[in-house]
C-alpha positions, 0 to 999 in steps of 0.5 A, a space after each residue: 819858829 821865832 817869837 819876839 816883840 813886833 818892834 824887834 821884827 826888823 832884826 829878823 830880815 835875813 830869815 824873814 824877807 821884808 820883815 822891816 817893811 812888814 813891821 812898818 806896815 803893821 805899825 801904820 795899820 796899812 796892810 797894803 804896804 806890807 807887799 805880801 798877803 795879809 789876812 786880818 783875823 779876829 776870833 774867840 778861842 776854839 774847842 780842841 775838836 774845832 782846831 786843826 793843824 796845818 803846814 806850809 812848804 814855801 811860805 812863812 806864817 807870820 802872826 802878829 797880835 794886835 790885841 788879845 792872845 791865843 795858844 798855838 801848838 807846834 810840832 814837826 809835820 812828820 808827827 801828824 797824819 797828812 790830810 787834805 790840801 789847802 783850798 784854792 791851791 794855797 801853799 800847804 795842807 791840813 794835818 790830823 791829830 789832837 792838840 800836842 807839841 809845844 804850846 806857845 802863847 801869842 799875845 798883843 805886841 808879839 809875833 810868831 813866825 812859823 816856817 815851812 815844815 812846822 805844823 801849827 794849830 791856832 786858836 787855843 784858849 789863852 789864860 789871860 785872853 778869854 775873848 780871843 785874839 785880833 791879829 794879822 797873818 802875813 804870808 811871807 815868802 820863805 827863803 829858798 833854804 827854808 822851803 821843803 818839798 811835799 
């Protein structure tokens, strides 16, 4: 996991291919110019029982906060029980377990890059953002050394 200012995202090009292009797309609010899948998400904080862990094997979840904030829980996938695969053949699977591990607050102007094998649970309430978060979730292809087998 890497977290830093979005303005510094291009510095991570060797770990996140296309980081400079993605940062420029974000600055222009032009998701189509990121050249990878971009999901624009906005939601209020969720109750613990509404949140689930997931993990990816070949993609980096690059979360870029536009406004608000959320708490993301992270831990190694081996510490959770495997559950169903993601719908539609998406890379990854759900994992069962309550909120646990390292709690990271993602807030406006920052990004969080979650790499293959890092289980993550989004949507936790952040103290300074009762309304929740508005963010981009970029599905960036992970460099081969970061990819893992199921």
